[in-house]
MARGU-624007 format. One record per residue: residue number from 1; x, y, z of N, C-alpha, C, CB in turn; residue in three letters. Coordinates in steps of 0.2 Angstrom, whole numbers, padded with zeros to 4 digits. Glycine has a CB too. Example, Ala and Ser with C-alpha at 12.3 -4.5 7.8 and 13.67 -1.06 7.14 Angstrom:
<1,<0066,-0028,0039>,<0062,-0022,0039>,<0066,-0016,0039>,<0057,-0022,0045>,'Ala'>
<2,<0064,-0011,0035>,<0068,-0005,0036>,<0064,0000,0039>,<0070,-0003,0029>,'Ser'>
This chain:
<1,<0005,-0007,0001>,<-0001,0001,0000>,<0005,0007,0000>,<-0008,0002,0010>,'Met'>
<2,<0004,0010,-0005>,<0006,0016,-0007>,<0003,0025,-0002>,<0005,0015,-0015>,'Lys'>
<3,<0008,0026,0003>,<0004,0028,0007>,<0009,0038,0006>,<0004,0023,0014>,'Ile'>
<4,<0005,0046,0007>,<0006,0048,0006>,<0007,0052,0012>,<0005,0049,0002>,'Leu'>
<5,<0011,0056,0019>,<0009,0061,0024>,<0009,0067,0021>,<0012,0061,0031>,'Phe'>
<6,<0007,0071,0020>,<0005,0077,0021>,<0005,0081,0028>,<-0001,0075,0019>,'Val'>
<7,<0009,0090,0028>,<0007,0092,0032>,<0009,0100,0027>,<0009,0089,0039>,'Cys'>
<8,<0009,0107,0032>,<0007,0110,0027>,<0018,0111,0024>,<0002,0119,0030>,'Gln'>
<9,<0022,0110,0027>,<0027,0112,0022>,<0033,0108,0023>,<0028,0119,0023>,'Tyr'>
<10,<0030,0101,0024>,<0033,0096,0023>,<0041,0097,0027>,<0032,0095,0015>,'Asn'>
<11,<0039,0096,0033>,<0047,0101,0036>,<0047,0094,0044>,<0044,0113,0041>,'Val'>
<12,<0042,0094,0047>,<0040,0089,0053>,<0036,0085,0054>,<0039,0091,0057>,'Gly'>
<13,<0030,0084,0054>,<0024,0080,0054>,<0023,0076,0047>,<0017,0086,0055>,'Arg'>
<14,<0023,0077,0041>,<0023,0071,0036>,<0031,0067,0038>,<0022,0075,0028>,'Ser'>
<15,<0037,0071,0038>,<0043,0067,0038>,<0041,0064,0043>,<0049,0070,0038>,'Gln'>
<16,<0042,0063,0050>,<0040,0061,0054>,<0038,0055,0053>,<0036,0063,0057>,'Met'>
<17,<0030,0055,0049>,<0026,0050,0048>,<0028,0046,0045>,<0022,0051,0045>,'Ala'>
<18,<0029,0049,0037>,<0031,0043,0033>,<0038,0042,0035>,<0031,0044,0026>,'Ala'>
<19,<0042,0043,0040>,<0048,0042,0044>,<0045,0033,0048>,<0049,0050,0050>,'Ala'>
<20,<0039,0033,0048>,<0038,0030,0059>,<0033,0025,0053>,<0032,0039,0070>,'Met'>
<21,<0030,0025,0050>,<0024,0021,0043>,<0031,0015,0042>,<0022,0028,0033>,'Tyr'>
<22,<0036,0020,0040>,<0043,0013,0036>,<0047,0010,0042>,<0051,0019,0029>,'Asn'>
<23,<0044,0013,0045>,<0050,0009,0051>,<0047,0004,0052>,<0051,0011,0058>,'Lys'>
<24,<0040,0004,0058>,<0033,-0001,0060>,<0033,-0004,0055>,<0025,0002,0060>,'Leu'>
<25,<0033,-0003,0049>,<0031,-0008,0044>,<0037,-0012,0039>,<0026,-0004,0039>,'Ser'>
<26,<0043,-0009,0041>,<0047,-0012,0038>,<0046,-0013,0029>,<0046,-0018,0042>,'Gly'>
<27,<0044,-0008,0027>,<0043,-0006,0020>,<0047,0001,0020>,<0035,-0007,0017>,'Ser'>
<28,<0046,0001,0011>,<0049,0010,0010>,<0043,0014,0009>,<0053,0012,0003>,'Ser'>
<29,<0034,0010,0011>,<0027,0011,0004>,<0026,0019,0010>,<0016,0002,0004>,'Asp'>
<30,<0029,0023,0012>,<0027,0028,0012>,<0032,0033,0011>,<0023,0028,0018>,'Ala'>
<31,<0027,0040,0009>,<0032,0047,0006>,<0029,0050,0010>,<0033,0050,-0001>,'Glu'>
<32,<0032,0059,0010>,<0030,0065,0012>,<0029,0070,0008>,<0033,0066,0018>,'Ser'>
<33,<0024,0076,0009>,<0025,0079,0007>,<0020,0085,0008>,<0026,0075,0003>,'Ala'>
<34,<0022,0092,0006>,<0016,0097,0009>,<0013,0103,0004>,<0020,0101,0016>,'Gly'>
<35,<0007,0107,0008>,<0004,0109,0003>,<0006,0117,0001>,<-0002,0107,0005>,'Thr'>
<36,<0010,0119,0007>,<0014,0124,0005>,<0023,0123,0005>,<0011,0130,0010>,'Glu'>
<37,<0026,0119,0000>,<0031,0119,0001>,<0036,0125,-0001>,<0033,0114,-0001>,'Val'>
<38,<0040,0128,-0001>,<0041,0135,-0005>,<0050,0132,-0010>,<0042,0144,0004>,'Glu'>
<39,<0053,0128,-0004>,<0058,0125,-0010>,<0058,0118,-0009>,<0066,0127,-0009>,'Lys'>
<40,<0055,0117,-0014>,<0054,0108,-0015>,<0064,0105,-0016>,<0047,0105,-0027>,'Pro'>
<41,<0065,0100,-0016>,<0072,0099,-0015>,<0077,0099,-0009>,<0074,0101,-0018>,'Gly'>
<42,<0074,0106,-0005>,<0077,0106,0003>,<0076,0101,0006>,<0074,0111,0007>,'Gln'>
<43,<0081,0103,0009>,<0084,0093,0013>,<0082,0098,0021>,<0097,0088,0012>,'Thr'>
<44,<0081,0094,0026>,<0077,0096,0034>,<0085,0098,0033>,<0074,0089,0040>,'Leu'>
<45,<0092,0097,0034>,<0096,0101,0036>,<0097,0107,0035>,<0099,0098,0035>,'Ile'>
<46,<0096,0109,0028>,<0096,0111,0024>,<0093,0118,0027>,<0095,0107,0018>,'Glu'>
<47,<0085,0119,0028>,<0081,0119,0030>,<0085,0121,0035>,<0076,0114,0030>,'Arg'>
<48,<0086,0122,0041>,<0088,0121,0048>,<0092,0128,0049>,<0093,0112,0049>,'Thr'>
<49,<0098,0126,0044>,<0100,0130,0042>,<0100,0139,0042>,<0098,0127,0038>,'Lys'>
<50,<0095,0136,0038>,<0091,0142,0035>,<0087,0145,0038>,<0088,0141,0029>,'Glu'>
<51,<0082,0142,0040>,<0076,0147,0046>,<0075,0142,0050>,<0067,0150,0043>,'Arg'>
<52,<0078,0137,0052>,<0076,0134,0059>,<0068,0131,0058>,<0076,0141,0066>,'Gly'>
<53,<0068,0126,0059>,<0062,0122,0061>,<0059,0117,0059>,<0057,0124,0061>,'Gly'>
<54,<0066,0112,0059>,<0067,0107,0056>,<0071,0102,0065>,<0073,0109,0047>,'Ala'>
<55,<0076,0106,0067>,<0078,0104,0071>,<0076,0102,0076>,<0081,0106,0071>,'Ser'>
<56,<0072,0102,0081>,<0069,0094,0083>,<0066,0089,0080>,<0065,0095,0087>,'His'>
<57,<0064,0091,0074>,<0061,0084,0071>,<0067,0078,0070>,<0057,0086,0064>,'Val'>
<58,<0072,0083,0064>,<0080,0077,0066>,<0082,0077,0073>,<0090,0080,0063>,'Ile'>
<59,<0081,0078,0077>,<0086,0075,0082>,<0079,0069,0086>,<0092,0083,0088>,'Asp'>
<60,<0072,0069,0087>,<0067,0066,0089>,<0067,0060,0087>,<0063,0067,0087>,'Val'>
<61,<0071,0064,0079>,<0070,0055,0076>,<0077,0051,0075>,<0068,0055,0067>,'Met'>
<62,<0081,0053,0075>,<0087,0052,0079>,<0086,0047,0086>,<0089,0059,0082>,'Lys'>
<63,<0082,0049,0090>,<0081,0045,0096>,<0079,0040,0092>,<0076,0047,0102>,'Glu'>
<64,<0076,0039,0088>,<0070,0032,0086>,<0074,0027,0082>,<0062,0036,0079>,'Glu'>
<65,<0082,0032,0079>,<0086,0029,0074>,<0085,0027,0069>,<0088,0026,0075>,'Gly'>
<66,<0080,0035,0067>,<0081,0038,0059>,<0082,0042,0058>,<0078,0038,0055>,'Ile'>
<67,<0087,0044,0054>,<0088,0050,0052>,<0086,0055,0046>,<0093,0050,0050>,'Asp'>
<68,<0083,0056,0048>,<0077,0061,0041>,<0083,0067,0039>,<0068,0067,0046>,'Val'>
<69,<0087,0071,0042>,<0093,0073,0039>,<0094,0077,0031>,<0097,0067,0038>,'Ser'>
<70,<0092,0070,0028>,<0092,0074,0023>,<0089,0073,0021>,<0096,0074,0020>,'Asn'>
<71,<0083,0071,0021>,<0074,0069,0018>,<0073,0078,0013>,<0066,0069,0028>,'Asn'>
<72,<0074,0076,0007>,<0068,0081,0005>,<0064,0084,0005>,<0067,0081,0002>,'Ser'>
<73,<0061,0089,0003>,<0054,0091,0003>,<0052,0092,-0002>,<0052,0096,0005>,'Arg'>
<74,<0046,0089,-0003>,<0041,0090,-0009>,<0035,0093,-0009>,<0039,0084,-0011>,'Lys'>
<75,<0033,0096,-0015>,<0028,0097,-0016>,<0022,0095,-0016>,<0027,0098,-0019>,'Gln'>
<76,<0014,0094,-0014>,<0012,0090,-0019>,<0007,0094,-0024>,<0010,0084,-0016>,'Ile'>
<77,<0006,0088,-0026>,<0001,0093,-0034>,<-0005,0087,-0036>,<0008,0094,-0045>,'Thr'>
<78,<-0008,0091,-0041>,<-0013,0084,-0040>,<-0014,0079,-0047>,<-0022,0087,-0037>,'Lys'>
<79,<-0009,0080,-0047>,<-0007,0074,-0053>,<-0004,0068,-0050>,<-0001,0077,-0056>,'Ser'>
<80,<-0002,0070,-0044>,<0002,0066,-0039>,<-0003,0062,-0034>,<0008,0072,-0035>,'Ile'>
<81,<-0008,0063,-0037>,<-0009,0058,-0029>,<-0015,0053,-0031>,<-0013,0064,-0022>,'Ile'>
<82,<-0014,0051,-0036>,<-0017,0044,-0039>,<-0012,0040,-0040>,<-0020,0044,-0045>,'Lys'>
<83,<-0005,0043,-0036>,<-0001,0038,-0035>,<-0001,0034,-0032>,<0004,0038,-0034>,'Gln'>
<84,<-0003,0036,-0025>,<-0004,0030,-0018>,<-0013,0032,-0017>,<0004,0033,-0009>,'Tyr'>
<85,<-0013,0025,-0012>,<-0018,0022,-0011>,<-0023,0021,-0003>,<-0015,0018,-0013>,'Asp'>
<86,<-0017,0029,-0001>,<-0022,0034,0004>,<-0016,0040,0007>,<-0025,0029,0013>,'Arg'>
<87,<-0019,0047,0009>,<-0015,0052,0008>,<-0019,0052,0016>,<-0015,0058,0000>,'Ile'>
<88,<-0015,0056,0017>,<-0015,0056,0027>,<-0015,0064,0026>,<-0006,0052,0032>,'Ile'>
<89,<-0016,0067,0027>,<-0013,0075,0030>,<-0014,0078,0036>,<-0016,0081,0028>,'Ser'>
<90,<-0010,0081,0037>,<-0011,0085,0044>,<-0010,0092,0044>,<-0007,0083,0048>,'Met'>
<91,<-0009,0093,0037>,<-0013,0100,0035>,<-0020,0104,0039>,<-0016,0098,0027>,'Ala'>
<92,<-0019,0111,0041>,<-0025,0112,0043>,<-0029,0113,0036>,<-0024,0118,0047>,'Asp'>
<93,<-0035,0112,0039>,<-0038,0112,0032>,<-0038,0119,0028>,<-0046,0109,0033>,'Lys'>
<94,<-0038,0124,0030>,<-0037,0130,0026>,<-0030,0130,0023>,<-0038,0136,0031>,'Thr'>
<95,<-0026,0124,0025>,<-0022,0127,0019>,<-0020,0120,0014>,<-0014,0131,0022>,'His'>
<96,<-0026,0117,0014>,<-0025,0113,0010>,<-0032,0115,0001>,<-0026,0105,0017>,'Thr'>
<97,<-0026,0111,-0002>,<-0030,0112,-0009>,<-0040,0108,-0008>,<-0024,0108,-0016>,'Pro'>
<98,<-0045,0112,-0011>,<-0048,0110,-0012>,<-0046,0102,-0013>,<-0051,0113,-0015>,'Glu'>
<99,<-0045,0101,-0022>,<-0042,0096,-0026>,<-0041,0090,-0018>,<-0034,0098,-0031>,'Trp'>
<100,<-0037,0092,-0014>,<-0036,0087,-0010>,<-0041,0083,-0006>,<-0033,0089,-0006>,'Leu'>
<101,<-0044,0089,-0004>,<-0049,0089,0003>,<-0052,0084,-0003>,<-0053,0097,0007>,'Leu'>
<102,<-0054,0084,-0007>,<-0063,0081,-0009>,<-0058,0075,-0015>,<-0071,0091,-0017>,'Glu'>
<103,<-0051,0073,-0013>,<-0049,0066,-0015>,<-0050,0059,-0012>,<-0044,0067,-0015>,'Ala'>
<104,<-0053,0056,-0016>,<-0057,0049,-0012>,<-0050,0045,-0011>,<-0064,0043,-0018>,'Ser'>
<105,<-0045,0045,-0008>,<-0040,0044,-0006>,<-0037,0047,0002>,<-0037,0046,-0012>,'Asn'>
<106,<-0042,0055,0002>,<-0039,0056,0006>,<-0042,0056,0015>,<-0038,0061,0004>,'Tyr'>
<107,<-0038,0057,0018>,<-0039,0058,0024>,<-0036,0061,0032>,<-0041,0053,0025>,'Met'>
<108,<-0041,0065,0035>,<-0038,0071,0038>,<-0033,0068,0047>,<-0045,0077,0038>,'Tyr'>
<109,<-0030,0068,0049>,<-0028,0068,0055>,<-0026,0072,0060>,<-0027,0066,0054>,'Trp'>
<110,<-0029,0075,0068>,<-0029,0082,0067>,<-0020,0080,0074>,<-0039,0087,0069>,'His'>
<111,<-0015,0086,0071>,<-0009,0081,0076>,<-0009,0090,0076>,<-0001,0073,0072>,'Ile'>
<112,<-0008,0094,0080>,<-0005,0101,0082>,<0001,0100,0079>,<-0005,0103,0090>,'Pro'>
<113,<0003,0108,0075>,<0012,0107,0072>,<0014,0110,0077>,<0016,0111,0063>,'Asp'>
<114,<0021,0106,0077>,<0026,0107,0083>,<0031,0111,0081>,<0031,0100,0086>,'Pro'>
<115,<0033,0116,0073>,<0036,0118,0070>,<0038,0125,0073>,<0034,0118,0064>,'Met'>
<116,<0032,0131,0077>,<0038,0135,0079>,<0038,0134,0089>,<0036,0144,0076>,'Thr'>
<117,<0036,0125,0089>,<0036,0125,0097>,<0042,0123,0100>,<0031,0120,0099>,'Lys'>
<118,<0042,0120,0107>,<0050,0118,0109>,<0050,0110,0108>,<0052,0120,0118>,'Asn'>
<119,<0057,0104,0109>,<0056,0101,0108>,<0052,0094,0112>,<0061,0102,0106>,'Tyr'>
<120,<0049,0094,0116>,<0043,0093,0120>,<0038,0091,0115>,<0042,0098,0124>,'Asp'>
<121,<0036,0097,0114>,<0030,0097,0110>,<0032,0092,0103>,<0028,0106,0108>,'Glu'>
<122,<0038,0093,0101>,<0040,0088,0093>,<0041,0079,0094>,<0049,0092,0088>,'Thr'>
<123,<0041,0079,0102>,<0042,0074,0105>,<0034,0071,0107>,<0047,0076,0109>,'Ile'>
<124,<0028,0075,0107>,<0022,0076,0110>,<0020,0072,0102>,<0018,0087,0113>,'Lys'>
<125,<0022,0075,0096>,<0018,0074,0089>,<0021,0069,0088>,<0017,0079,0082>,'Ala'>
<126,<0024,0067,0087>,<0029,0061,0086>,<0026,0055,0086>,<0033,0062,0090>,'Lys'>
<127,<0024,0054,0098>,<0021,0048,0100>,<0014,0050,0095>,<0020,0048,0110>,'Lys'>
<128,<0009,0055,0093>,<0002,0055,0092>,<0004,0052,0086>,<-0001,0062,0092>,'Gln'>
<129,<0006,0053,0082>,<0008,0052,0075>,<0010,0045,0078>,<0013,0056,0070>,'Ile'>
<130,<0014,0039,0080>,<0016,0035,0081>,<0008,0030,0083>,<0021,0037,0085>,'Thr'>
<131,<0006,0033,0088>,<0002,0029,0091>,<-0005,0029,0084>,<-0001,0033,0101>,'Asn'>
<132,<-0004,0032,0080>,<-0011,0034,0076>,<-0008,0028,0069>,<-0013,0046,0073>,'Lys'>
<133,<-0003,0027,0067>,<0001,0024,0063>,<0000,0018,0066>,<0007,0026,0062>,'Ile'>
<134,<0000,0015,0072>,<-0002,0007,0075>,<-0006,0007,0072>,<-0002,0003,0081>,'Lys'>
<135,<-0013,0013,0075>,<-0018,0010,0076>,<-0024,0009,0070>,<-0020,0013,0081>,'Thr'>
<136,<-0022,0015,0064>,<-0023,0013,0059>,<-0022,0008,0052>,<-0022,0017,0058>,'Glu'>
<137,<-0016,0006,0055>,<-0012,0002,0050>,<-0013,-0004,0056>,<-0002,0006,0048>,'Phe'>
<138,<-0013,-0006,0061>,<-0013,-0011,0064>,<-0005,-0013,0063>,<-0019,-0016,0062>,'Asn'>
<139,<0000,-0010,0066>,<0007,-0011,0068>,<0010,-0012,0074>,<0009,-0008,0066>,'Leu'>
């Protein structure tokens, strides 16, 4: 099953979700994207050096034994959504294109964005994502 996890900037929640899904499932079936990615292709470490926002994500995922620092950011487009069996978005609906909200394979998870918050809030978001993945996919 191909899964796309989505958040607003493809820096935090979607990156953590794809990495955790792949770890828990022992697959590489999950990818991530954002609804408002200003620099597609930029890695998380490059984003951290330029603007911050990903350093907590990188550190929290290292604790899981997962290195996301070189993960590239991807912009979701209407043309790619058919490639996935499920699209799970954590982007606020006000930052989600109508075509995505109407997609038959779209699902929304309410996970607060930890981007401008502290390390503990990033851990909390990762735990919420992990629990949802385990429940939704029986992992």
